[in-house]
Phi, psi and omega in degrees: 000132180284160179299315176267125183289353178225077175295152182227139172235140180236128178204130174059038180080007182241126174257121178260118175256131182236115173289118192240067177225055186297337181292341176236033177057036177056033176291155185256123174246188183297320180295319179293320176299317178297320179295319177296319177299316180295321178295319178294326174301315179298315183295315182293338178273352184249105183292343180283340180279123184250330185225140172253127170257121181251121181218189183210160182281147177085170182246001183270312186225127172289306176196131180267011179090219181282143177290122185295329176295322176292316180301326181294342178276350180272093194262355177217169186297323180296320179294320178296316179297319180297316177298316181298313180296321179298313181292326175298315178297319180297310182292329176296333178292331171284310189291321184253005184283179182261011172246141176285133179250125179242123177270130173253109193253107182260355182208189185287154176233134182229146171051240179299337175296323174290324175298320176301320180294328179294341180274357179265147181282329178223147180227116179248127190231153169284162189290331185263011176284150173232159185227134182212119170279096189275002189303309184299324179294337180260007175081018178228183173234182179298131183240358183248022180086003184288334179297310179302312183294323181292317177300320179292323185285316188254339189093167190298308186297303180300322180295315179299322180300312180295320184285321185278331182270334186057022184285158174284126181252111179296160184303319181298319178290321177298325176293317180297321181286338184094011178285324171244162187254338186201141173247131181227162174296144184306318183291346181254006188302305183288327178299313180291323179296314181289333176294318177296316179300320181294321178298317180294316181295338182285348182263165183298129184296329178294319180293318179298314180297321179295317178296322176298318178298317180295327180295336174270323183299329183299334180271346185255340193239155170283175187301314184292320178296319179298315181298319179296318179293321177299317179296317179299315180293323176301313181295321179295316179298319179301313186285326190250344187268204186267004183296330177301324178293326177294316182295329181301333181290346183250009180244000000 
């Protein structure tokens, strides 16, 4: 186990975050949450970073959700609420941030681990991974904002099925439902993940950031408000981005 539970590598505009607690199935405790917050502070301060790749150590489990030893220390409702709000804020920094987050999934995801995946913009998985929202089986519900994101991502029926049954969802079914975006051979997982990251990094950062904003705005605004914001962002990209270089070829 590394000293920092979330080591980070940065190369070519891509920051790779690795949850490194394989001895507890990469479960998240207070220290791991703090490490993720600190890494996001670093990323948000670095304008050169365009994409976050989120992965985990080992091939058995991507993330088992919250560390049960940590959960056992939450002895009253206020402590539980504080933990829930903290994790919601943390995952929102991936989901609502200005960097694209791509999950590279080499193992199974359970409970909060699936909630973590809902905060990623893209999810690339190996074929033998399974996914299970285990909350209902444990007598709780989603506490890290994953319920809202899952309903938006899959729609009411498919989301309710996963949440109410707590069943294991194989990668092929998760792909069909739209919970994951791509299945790749295990030996190609990181190669395919970095290939997607490179494609995103090759485009104008203002345009990428604008599309990320619009992907959130669609849930907050009526049609006319959304169109106005889209028009404003379009004009800003035109004026400030690389489109001027394209136009020069025609003058």
